VOMARVO-921897 format. One record per residue (C-alpha): residue number from 1; residue in one letter; x, y, z. Coordinates in pm, whole numbers, plus 50000, padded with zeros to 5 digits. Example, Ala and Ser with C-alpha at 12.3 -4.5 7.8 and 13.67 -1.06 7.14 Angstrom:
BEGIN
+-----+------+-------+-------+-------+
: seq : type :    c1 :    c2 :    c3 :
+-----+------+-------+-------+-------+
:   1 :    a : 51230 : 49550 : 50780 :
:   2 :    s : 51367 : 49894 : 50714 :
+-----+------+-------+-------+-------+
END
This chain:
BEGIN
+-----+------+-------+-------+-------+
: seq : type :    c1 :    c2 :    c3 :
+-----+------+-------+-------+-------+
:   1 :    m : 73757 : 23938 : 79660 :
:   2 :    p : 73806 : 24222 : 79566 :
:   3 :    g : 73470 : 24251 : 79393 :
:   4 :    v : 73346 : 24592 : 79309 :
:   5 :    l : 73619 : 24725 : 79489 :
:   6 :    s : 73874 : 24617 : 79232 :
:   7 :    a : 73974 : 24958 : 79133 :
:   8 :    r : 74023 : 25086 : 79470 :
:   9 :    w : 74121 : 24791 : 79686 :
:  10 :    s : 74468 : 24932 : 79756 :
:  11 :    g : 74268 : 25239 : 79864 :
:  12 :    r : 74340 : 25476 : 79548 :
:  13 :    h : 74155 : 25468 : 79258 :
:  14 :    g : 74297 : 25284 : 78963 :
:  15 :    d : 74616 : 25296 : 79149 :
:  16 :    d : 74691 : 24957 : 78937 :
:  17 :    t : 75017 : 24900 : 79059 :
:  18 :    a : 74945 : 24929 : 79429 :
:  19 :    n : 74597 : 24728 : 79326 :
:  20 :    l : 74848 : 24424 : 79281 :
:  21 :    r : 75056 : 24411 : 79548 :
:  22 :    l : 74819 : 24410 : 79785 :
:  23 :    l : 74601 : 24141 : 79666 :
:  24 :    l : 74938 : 23941 : 79634 :
:  25 :    a : 75055 : 24023 : 80041 :
:  26 :    q : 74648 : 23870 : 80110 :
:  27 :    l : 74738 : 23554 : 79857 :
:  28 :    t : 75055 : 23472 : 80004 :
:  29 :    d : 74915 : 23219 : 80252 :
:  30 :    v : 74748 : 23074 : 80017 :
:  31 :    p : 74805 : 22751 : 79928 :
:  32 :    e : 74862 : 22684 : 79464 :
:  33 :    e : 74496 : 22523 : 79425 :
:  34 :    r : 74328 : 22765 : 79613 :
:  35 :    l : 74464 : 23002 : 79289 :
:  36 :    g : 74123 : 23007 : 79125 :
:  37 :    a : 73952 : 23341 : 78948 :
:  38 :    a : 73720 : 23492 : 78755 :
:  39 :    f : 73670 : 23834 : 78577 :
:  40 :    v : 73295 : 23896 : 78608 :
:  41 :    c : 73083 : 24206 : 78392 :
:  42 :    a : 72739 : 24250 : 78370 :
:  43 :    a : 72594 : 24464 : 78116 :
:  44 :    a : 72216 : 24633 : 78065 :
:  45 :    l : 71971 : 24737 : 77765 :
:  46 :    v : 71725 : 25023 : 77923 :
:  47 :    v : 71502 : 25115 : 77549 :
:  48 :    p : 71150 : 25327 : 77609 :
:  49 :    g : 70945 : 25036 : 77560 :
:  50 :    r : 71077 : 24787 : 77581 :
:  51 :    p : 71161 : 24455 : 77831 :
:  52 :    d : 71550 : 24583 : 77999 :
:  53 :    v : 71771 : 24340 : 77940 :
:  54 :    v : 72036 : 24252 : 78159 :
:  55 :    v : 72270 : 23981 : 78045 :
:  56 :    h : 72638 : 23846 : 78255 :
:  57 :    g : 72939 : 23686 : 78006 :
:  58 :    e : 73275 : 23501 : 78286 :
:  59 :    w : 73625 : 23443 : 78255 :
:  60 :    r : 73774 : 23223 : 78500 :
:  61 :    g : 74084 : 23161 : 78556 :
:  62 :    r : 74348 : 23096 : 78772 :
:  63 :    i : 74616 : 23405 : 78995 :
:  64 :    v : 74926 : 23321 : 78952 :
:  65 :    r : 75207 : 23503 : 79203 :
:  66 :    e : 75479 : 23693 : 78950 :
:  67 :    p : 75343 : 24023 : 78663 :
:  68 :    r : 75339 : 23869 : 78333 :
:  69 :    g : 75306 : 24118 : 78025 :
:  70 :    t : 75232 : 24480 : 77992 :
:  71 :    n : 74934 : 24411 : 77714 :
:  72 :    g : 74623 : 24482 : 78003 :
:  73 :    f : 74562 : 24712 : 78289 :
:  74 :    g : 74411 : 24574 : 78678 :
:  75 :    y : 74454 : 24270 : 78763 :
:  76 :    d : 74552 : 24150 : 78372 :
:  77 :    p : 74946 : 24127 : 78443 :
:  78 :    i : 74832 : 23826 : 78739 :
:  79 :    f : 74522 : 23653 : 78518 :
:  80 :    v : 74555 : 23273 : 78334 :
:  81 :    p : 74221 : 23204 : 78208 :
:  82 :    d : 74101 : 22834 : 78142 :
:  83 :    g : 74302 : 22624 : 77942 :
:  84 :    e : 74592 : 22953 : 77871 :
:  85 :    e : 74966 : 22975 : 78001 :
:  86 :    r : 74957 : 23337 : 77939 :
:  87 :    t : 74830 : 23621 : 78144 :
:  88 :    s : 74532 : 23770 : 78004 :
:  89 :    a : 74868 : 24069 : 78011 :
:  90 :    e : 74997 : 23846 : 77759 :
:  91 :    l : 74726 : 23805 : 77462 :
:  92 :    g : 74700 : 24001 : 77196 :
:  93 :    s : 74416 : 24267 : 77227 :
:  94 :    a : 74170 : 24063 : 76997 :
:  95 :    e : 74256 : 23718 : 77220 :
:  96 :    k : 74167 : 23922 : 77530 :
:  97 :    d : 73800 : 24092 : 77367 :
:  98 :    a : 73682 : 23757 : 77234 :
:  99 :    v : 73639 : 23568 : 77541 :
: 100 :    s : 73715 : 23770 : 77800 :
: 101 :    h : 73405 : 23843 : 78084 :
: 102 :    r : 73361 : 24201 : 77859 :
: 103 :    g : 73336 : 24046 : 77475 :
: 104 :    r : 73103 : 23767 : 77646 :
: 105 :    a : 72878 : 23950 : 77778 :
: 106 :    l : 72856 : 24251 : 77503 :
: 107 :    q : 72810 : 23881 : 77277 :
: 108 :    a : 72535 : 23835 : 77500 :
: 109 :    l : 72431 : 24132 : 77436 :
: 110 :    l : 72429 : 24158 : 77073 :
: 111 :    p : 72104 : 24025 : 76960 :
: 112 :    h : 71887 : 24279 : 77194 :
: 113 :    l : 72111 : 24508 : 76972 :
: 114 :    r : 72019 : 24385 : 76638 :
: 115 :    e : 71633 : 24371 : 76741 :
: 116 :    l : 71657 : 24772 : 76739 :
: 117 :    a : 71841 : 24871 : 76385 :
+-----+------+-------+-------+-------+
END
């Protein structure tokens, strides 16, 4: 949860604050060891005359109960990536781009894009 409904989890599309509040309220009784989370991204490359390519990127971590950081959007302030103590909203843009679910998916897509050049 919230999966593909993440941008409208609270019922209003793109209301990050409301989405965070609702998600944290729903996790009130969940023990710390069960607060694992992951961001997942799928990217597709469709070019006429070539096979379609679909790649995935995943960024595993855990949820913290208090938002921290201002560099990001959505659930970034409560997501701490594996191996980090900072939330993704506390990471610099370049750091985040290098390891995020979107960054990983685009890295997987890059060889296929290079074939087009």
